[in-house]
C-alpha positions as CSV (number, residue, x, y, z in Angstrom):
1,M,20.2,-27.1,-10.8
2,E,17.2,-27.3,-8.5
3,K,13.8,-27.1,-10.2
4,Y,10.3,-26.4,-8.9
5,D,6.9,-26.7,-10.5
6,V,6.1,-23.2,-9.2
7,I,8.3,-20.4,-8.0
8,I,6.6,-17.5,-6.2
9,V,8.7,-14.3,-5.9
10,G,7.3,-12.2,-3.0
11,S,5.9,-13.4,0.3
12,G,3.3,-10.7,0.8
13,P,-0.5,-11.3,0.5
14,A,-0.4,-11.9,-3.3
15,G,2.2,-14.6,-2.9
16,M,0.5,-16.1,0.1
17,G,-2.9,-16.1,-1.7
18,A,-1.3,-17.9,-4.6
19,A,0.5,-20.5,-2.5
20,F,-2.5,-21.5,-0.5
21,S,-4.7,-21.6,-3.6
22,L,-2.2,-24.0,-5.2
23,L,-2.2,-26.2,-2.1
24,E,-6.0,-26.2,-1.9
25,S,-6.2,-27.3,-5.5
26,G,-5.0,-30.8,-4.6
27,K,-2.5,-30.7,-7.5
28,K,0.8,-32.4,-6.7
29,C,3.4,-29.7,-7.2
30,S,6.6,-28.4,-5.7
31,I,6.5,-24.8,-4.6
32,L,9.3,-22.4,-3.7
33,M,8.6,-19.0,-2.2
34,L,11.4,-16.4,-2.4
35,D,11.7,-13.0,-0.8
36,K,14.7,-10.7,-0.7
37,T,14.1,-9.8,3.0
38,P,14.6,-12.2,5.8
39,Y,11.0,-11.9,6.8
40,S,7.6,-11.8,5.0
41,T,6.9,-8.5,3.3
42,G,3.7,-6.7,2.3
43,G,0.9,-4.8,3.9
44,M,0.3,-7.5,6.6
45,R,3.5,-6.3,8.3
46,N,2.4,-2.7,8.5
47,D,-0.8,-2.2,10.4
48,C,-2.6,-5.1,8.8
49,K,-5.8,-3.3,7.9
50,M,-8.0,-5.2,5.5
51,N,-11.0,-4.1,3.5
52,F,-13.6,-6.6,2.2
53,T,-15.9,-4.5,0.0
54,F,-15.5,-3.7,-3.7
55,P,-14.1,-1.4,-5.1
56,I,-11.6,-0.8,-2.3
57,G,-8.3,-2.5,-3.4
58,F,-9.5,-3.5,-6.8
59,P,-8.4,-1.4,-9.8
60,L,-11.3,-1.2,-12.1
61,E,-9.4,-1.8,-15.3
62,Y,-8.8,-5.4,-14.1
63,W,-11.8,-6.1,-11.9
64,E,-15.5,-6.1,-12.6
65,E,-17.7,-6.1,-9.4
66,N,-19.0,-9.6,-9.9
67,T,-15.5,-11.0,-10.4
68,A,-14.1,-9.1,-7.4
69,N,-16.9,-10.3,-5.2
70,H,-16.3,-13.9,-6.2
71,Y,-12.6,-13.7,-5.1
72,L,-13.5,-11.7,-2.0
73,E,-15.6,-14.6,-0.9
74,K,-12.6,-16.9,-1.2
75,V,-10.3,-14.4,0.7
76,T,-12.9,-14.0,3.4
77,A,-13.4,-17.8,3.7
78,F,-9.7,-18.3,4.2
79,L,-8.8,-15.4,6.5
80,K,-12.1,-15.5,8.5
81,P,-11.9,-11.8,9.5
82,T,-13.7,-10.2,12.5
83,I,-15.5,-7.2,10.9
84,L,-15.3,-4.0,12.9
85,P,-18.6,-2.4,13.9
86,K,-19.6,1.0,12.6
87,S,-22.1,3.6,13.8
88,N,-23.5,7.1,12.8
89,I,-22.3,6.6,9.2
90,E,-25.4,8.2,7.7
91,T,-24.7,11.5,9.5
92,Y,-21.3,11.7,8.0
93,Q,-22.5,10.6,4.6
94,K,-25.2,13.3,4.4
95,R,-22.6,16.0,5.3
96,A,-20.3,14.6,2.6
97,E,-23.0,14.5,-0.1
98,R,-23.9,18.2,0.5
99,L,-20.3,19.0,-0.5
100,G,-20.2,16.8,-3.5
101,C,-18.1,14.2,-1.7
102,S,-18.8,10.6,-0.7
103,L,-18.1,8.3,2.3
104,L,-18.0,4.6,1.4
105,E,-19.2,2.1,3.8
106,I,-16.7,-0.7,3.9
107,K,-16.4,-4.0,5.7
108,Q,-13.0,-3.8,7.6
109,T,-10.9,-5.6,10.0
110,H,-7.8,-4.4,11.8
111,L,-5.1,-6.6,13.4
112,G,-2.5,-3.9,14.0
113,T,1.2,-4.2,13.3
114,D,1.7,-6.7,16.1
115,G,-1.4,-8.7,15.2
116,G,-0.2,-8.7,11.5
117,L,3.2,-10.1,12.4
118,Q,1.5,-12.9,14.4
119,L,-0.7,-13.7,11.4
120,I,2.4,-13.9,9.1
121,K,4.1,-16.3,11.5
122,E,1.0,-18.6,11.5
123,L,0.7,-18.4,7.7
124,Q,4.3,-19.2,7.1
125,K,4.2,-22.2,9.4
126,K,1.1,-23.5,7.6
127,L,3.0,-23.2,4.3
128,S,6.1,-24.8,5.6
129,D,4.1,-27.7,7.2
130,A,2.3,-28.2,3.9
131,G,5.7,-28.7,2.1
132,V,6.3,-25.2,0.6
133,T,9.9,-24.3,0.6
134,L,10.6,-20.8,2.0
135,A,13.7,-19.0,0.9
136,L,13.7,-15.7,2.8
137,G,16.6,-13.4,2.5
138,E,17.4,-14.4,-1.1
139,T,17.2,-11.8,-3.9
140,V,16.2,-12.6,-7.5
141,T,18.6,-10.9,-9.9
142,G,17.5,-12.2,-13.3
143,I,15.1,-14.4,-15.2
144,D,15.4,-16.5,-18.4
145,N,12.0,-17.6,-19.5
146,V,13.4,-19.4,-22.7
147,N,15.4,-21.8,-20.6
148,K,13.0,-21.5,-17.6
149,F,15.3,-20.5,-14.7
150,I,15.9,-17.6,-12.4
151,T,19.2,-16.3,-11.0
152,T,19.4,-15.2,-7.4
153,D,22.3,-13.8,-5.3
154,K,22.9,-17.4,-4.2
155,R,22.1,-19.8,-7.1
156,E,20.2,-20.7,-10.3
157,I,16.8,-22.3,-9.9
158,G,14.6,-23.9,-12.6
159,Y,10.9,-23.5,-12.8
160,K,7.8,-24.7,-14.8
161,N,5.7,-21.7,-13.8
162,I,6.6,-18.5,-12.0
163,L,4.6,-15.9,-10.2
164,I,6.3,-12.5,-9.5
165,A,4.5,-10.6,-6.8
166,P,6.9,-8.1,-5.2
167,G,4.5,-5.5,-3.9
168,R,4.8,-1.7,-4.0
169,Q,8.4,-1.6,-2.8
170,G,9.3,-4.0,-5.6
171,F,8.1,-1.5,-8.2
172,H,11.5,-0.9,-9.7
173,F,12.5,-4.5,-9.5
174,L,9.4,-5.5,-11.5
175,Q,10.2,-3.0,-14.2
176,E,13.7,-4.6,-14.5
177,I,12.0,-8.0,-14.8
178,M,9.6,-6.7,-17.5
179,K,12.5,-5.3,-19.5
180,A,14.4,-8.6,-19.3
181,L,11.3,-10.5,-20.5
182,G,10.4,-7.9,-23.1
183,V,7.0,-7.3,-21.6
184,N,5.4,-4.0,-22.6
185,Y,4.0,-1.9,-19.8
186,I,3.0,1.7,-19.0
187,D,3.9,3.6,-15.9
188,N,1.8,6.8,-15.9
189,V,-0.2,6.9,-12.6
190,V,0.9,7.9,-9.1
191,D,-0.7,9.0,-5.9
192,V,0.9,12.0,-4.2
193,G,-0.2,13.6,-0.9
194,I,0.4,14.0,2.8
195,R,-0.1,12.1,6.0
196,V,-2.2,14.0,8.5
197,E,-1.7,13.5,12.3
198,T,-3.8,14.9,15.1
199,R,-5.5,14.1,18.3
200,I,-8.5,11.7,18.2
201,E,-10.8,14.3,19.5
202,H,-10.1,16.4,16.4
203,Y,-11.1,13.5,14.2
204,P,-13.8,11.7,16.2
205,I,-15.2,9.8,13.3
206,V,-12.6,7.0,14.0
207,K,-14.7,6.1,17.1
208,D,-17.5,5.2,14.8
209,Y,-15.6,4.0,11.7
210,Y,-12.0,2.8,12.0
211,D,-10.8,3.6,8.5
212,P,-13.3,6.0,6.9
213,K,-13.0,6.2,3.1
214,F,-13.8,9.7,1.9
215,Y,-13.7,10.6,-1.8
216,F,-13.5,14.2,-2.9
217,P,-13.7,15.9,-6.3
218,E,-10.5,16.1,-8.4
219,K,-9.6,12.4,-7.6
220,V,-8.6,13.1,-4.0
221,R,-9.3,10.6,-1.2
222,T,-8.4,9.6,2.3
223,F,-6.5,6.4,2.8
224,C,-5.1,4.1,5.5
225,T,-6.4,5.7,8.8
226,N,-4.8,4.6,12.0
227,S,-5.9,5.4,15.6
228,G,-5.3,4.5,19.2
229,N,-1.7,3.4,19.5
230,A,-1.0,5.0,16.1
231,H,2.3,6.2,14.6
232,V,3.6,7.8,11.5
233,V,6.7,6.1,10.0
234,R,9.0,6.6,7.0
235,E,9.8,4.1,4.3
236,K,13.1,4.3,2.4
237,Y,13.2,4.0,-1.4
238,T,16.2,3.9,-3.7
239,T,16.2,5.2,-7.3
240,S,17.8,3.3,-10.2
241,R,20.8,5.8,-9.7
242,G,21.2,4.8,-6.1
243,D,19.7,8.0,-4.6
244,E,17.6,7.6,-1.4
245,W,14.3,9.2,-0.5
246,F,11.5,8.7,1.9
247,S,7.8,8.3,1.8
248,V,5.8,8.6,5.0
249,N,3.2,6.0,6.0
250,G,1.2,5.1,9.1
251,H,0.4,2.2,11.2
252,A,-1.1,1.2,14.6
253,F,-0.8,-1.6,17.0
254,K,-3.8,-3.6,18.0
255,A,-6.3,-1.9,20.4
256,D,-4.9,-1.7,24.0
257,E,-6.2,1.1,26.2
258,N,-3.1,0.9,28.3
259,K,-0.9,1.8,25.3
260,N,-3.2,4.3,23.6
261,N,-1.3,7.5,22.6
262,G,-4.5,9.3,21.7
263,L,-3.4,10.1,18.2
264,V,-4.9,9.4,14.7
265,N,-3.2,9.6,11.3
266,F,-4.4,9.1,7.8
267,A,-3.2,9.9,4.2
268,I,-5.0,12.3,1.9
269,L,-3.9,11.6,-1.7
270,K,-4.3,13.0,-5.1
271,T,-4.3,10.5,-8.0
272,V,-2.2,11.9,-10.9
273,R,-2.5,10.3,-14.3
274,F,0.0,11.5,-16.9
275,T,-0.3,11.5,-20.7
276,E,2.5,12.0,-23.2
277,P,5.2,13.2,-23.3
278,L,6.0,12.1,-19.7
279,A,7.8,8.7,-19.8
280,S,7.5,7.6,-16.2
281,G,5.2,8.3,-13.3
282,Q,7.7,6.6,-11.0
283,E,10.5,8.9,-12.0
284,F,8.2,11.9,-11.4
285,A,7.4,10.6,-8.0
286,E,11.1,10.0,-7.3
287,H,11.9,13.6,-8.2
288,L,9.3,14.8,-5.7
289,G,10.7,12.6,-3.0
290,L,14.3,13.7,-3.7
291,M,13.2,17.4,-3.5
292,A,11.6,16.7,-0.2
293,V,14.7,15.1,1.4
294,L,16.8,17.9,-0.1
295,M,14.7,20.5,1.8
296,G,14.5,18.3,4.9
297,G,18.2,17.6,5.2
298,G,17.8,13.9,4.4
299,K,14.4,13.6,6.1
300,P,10.7,13.9,5.1
301,L,9.0,17.2,5.9
302,M,6.4,18.2,8.5
303,Q,4.3,21.3,9.1
304,R,1.6,22.3,11.5
305,V,-1.7,23.4,10.0
306,G,-1.6,26.6,11.9
307,D,1.7,27.6,10.3
308,F,0.5,26.5,6.9
309,R,-2.6,28.7,7.1
310,M,-0.4,31.7,8.1
311,G,1.9,31.1,5.2
312,R,5.0,30.4,7.2
313,R,7.2,27.4,7.7
314,S,7.2,25.4,10.9
315,K,10.1,25.3,13.3
316,E,11.2,23.1,16.1
317,S,9.7,25.5,18.6
318,D,6.3,25.1,16.9
319,F,5.9,21.5,18.1
320,N,5.2,21.9,21.8
321,G,3.2,24.1,24.2
322,D,-0.2,25.8,24.2
323,L,-2.2,24.8,21.1
324,Y,0.7,22.6,19.8
325,D,0.2,20.2,22.6
326,F,1.4,16.8,21.2
327,K,4.7,15.7,19.9
328,P,5.0,14.3,16.4
329,S,5.0,10.5,16.4
330,L,7.6,10.5,13.6
331,V,10.8,11.7,15.1
332,G,12.7,11.5,11.9
333,A,11.0,14.4,10.1
334,S,12.1,18.0,9.5
335,P,10.0,21.0,10.3
336,S,9.6,22.9,7.1
337,D,7.2,24.4,4.5
338,I,5.5,21.7,2.4
339,S,4.2,24.3,-0.1
340,L,7.8,24.7,-1.4
341,A,8.1,21.0,-2.1
342,M,4.7,19.9,-3.4
343,P,3.5,20.9,-6.9
344,S,1.0,23.8,-6.4
345,K,-1.8,22.1,-8.4
346,I,-1.6,19.0,-6.3
347,L,-1.4,20.9,-3.1
348,R,-4.4,23.0,-4.0
349,Y,-6.5,19.9,-4.5
350,I,-5.2,18.4,-1.3
351,W,-6.0,21.5,0.7
352,S,-9.5,21.7,-0.9
353,G,-10.1,18.2,0.3
354,M,-8.9,19.0,3.8
355,K,-11.3,21.9,4.1
356,K,-14.2,19.8,2.9
357,L,-13.2,17.1,5.4
358,D,-13.1,19.7,8.2
359,T,-16.7,20.6,7.4
360,I,-17.7,17.0,7.5
361,V,-15.7,16.2,10.6
362,P,-15.1,19.5,12.3
363,G,-11.7,19.7,14.1
364,I,-9.2,18.3,11.6
365,L,-7.9,21.7,10.7
366,H,-7.0,22.5,14.3
367,P,-3.7,24.5,14.4
368,S,-1.9,21.6,16.1
369,T,-2.6,19.1,13.3
370,I,0.6,18.0,11.5
371,M,1.0,17.4,7.8
372,Y,3.8,15.2,6.8
373,Y,5.1,15.1,3.2
374,P,5.6,13.2,1.0
375,E,3.3,10.2,1.0
376,I,3.6,8.6,-2.4
377,K,2.0,5.4,-3.6
378,L,3.7,3.8,-6.7
379,Y,0.8,1.8,-8.2
380,A,1.7,2.7,-11.8
381,N,3.0,-0.5,-13.3
382,K,0.5,-1.6,-15.9
383,P,1.9,-4.6,-17.7
384,Q,0.4,-6.0,-20.9
385,Y,-1.5,-9.1,-19.7
386,I,-2.4,-11.8,-22.2
387,D,-5.2,-13.5,-20.2
388,N,-7.5,-13.0,-17.2
389,H,-5.0,-14.7,-14.9
390,F,-2.4,-11.9,-15.1
391,C,-0.2,-13.9,-17.4
392,V,2.4,-11.8,-19.3
393,Q,4.2,-14.7,-21.1
394,K,3.7,-18.4,-21.2
395,N,4.2,-19.7,-17.7
396,V,5.0,-16.2,-16.2
397,Y,2.4,-14.4,-14.1
398,F,2.4,-11.2,-12.1
399,A,0.2,-10.2,-9.2
400,G,-0.2,-7.6,-6.4
401,D,0.2,-3.9,-5.8
402,G,3.5,-3.6,-7.7
403,A,2.0,-5.2,-10.8
404,G,-1.1,-2.9,-10.7
405,T,-3.6,-5.7,-10.1
406,S,-4.5,-4.6,-6.5
407,R,-4.3,-1.8,-4.0
408,G,-4.2,-3.4,-0.6
409,I,-4.1,-6.7,1.2
410,T,-7.4,-8.3,0.2
411,G,-7.1,-7.2,-3.4
412,A,-3.5,-8.6,-3.6
413,W,-4.6,-11.9,-2.0
414,A,-7.4,-12.1,-4.5
415,S,-5.1,-11.4,-7.5
416,G,-2.7,-14.1,-6.2
417,I,-5.6,-16.6,-6.2
418,R,-6.6,-15.5,-9.7
419,A,-3.0,-16.0,-11.0
420,A,-2.7,-19.3,-9.2
421,E,-5.8,-20.5,-11.1
422,G,-4.0,-19.9,-14.4
423,I,-1.0,-21.8,-13.1
424,I,-3.2,-24.7,-12.0
425,E,-4.5,-25.0,-15.5
426,N,-0.8,-25.4,-16.7
427,L,-0.2,-28.2,-14.1
428,D,-2.8,-30.5,-15.8
């Protein structure tokens, strides 16, 4: 059986952050990085938008501001981002404050999907050149921490330390690992909402601030804004029973005036925190997703704002001509009525946020604006950690969005560094 000093499961930003931190430590150790896909996963593949200001990306139950800023300095020093300029922020902030809302001023960079893929290639080459073994396209199927080995779909591999960092799409996988290890966790938080798509002239703030972070009452916020050559996409999820459903998402390619489609998209999400007797926020989210694909004939839903305000469903004929003068960037969505699929309380808060946003940035509620549903973020895994390095058992560490330690690329990278520091102590 092959054996490594450190196995890292997941090749996204948390795994990358940990791997480079281990290499920079100067400790002599063998490192294996595994991923079930034949390519690196994580947020760097999709739009590659990064935020470098606390608290964006840092769940407050795990990060104090001083601690987060310490690790952000490390992330910034390694990635060397080019921070995007901003202008006219005070005007929007004053409008927001009058409505009891806030606009956070965040340091950001945006590489785009194509720029992100190039960055991943460069990072993987650096890891490989430094002696890290990359095993992409290999799926972990089990773990035995008593005898210190994992099982994959190809082999058994021994380890001294292991970091499991599968990201949001590995949410269910991580729960299976926790059950196998006997790690206690809670799963009671989920973000549910819509993705909004419109013309840039209806949301001109993006000319001043690429990804504006608005926070509204009732735990509603904007998230992941994309503009220029921007597109809405769908992501497939599979339940433990094998049922498939889709969550929408958005991305953009790097700025190129020759390829600009003139559109902007962003999510507006409501954070829902459940208490007893609900057992699983993930299962609640899955039921919402399954309801949507049932209504959409196997597709996510979309509806024009003009139809929504009139209380009628959208039809194919509503997506061209006159006021409805741009085609949806997501072809694989079904015209429908999202009010039949989204819980009314969540929809009410989302719509309240939309109206406030239209007052701050007039134009977003233009009749042509499209609302896609569902956009669901599964951040709810909250394992019982036993130290500050996200250790769950001796020699076993978790990190990243799927493990609840982060919400985005920079937070995930920081949590990977923090976990690696715990591993480095074990290598002494």
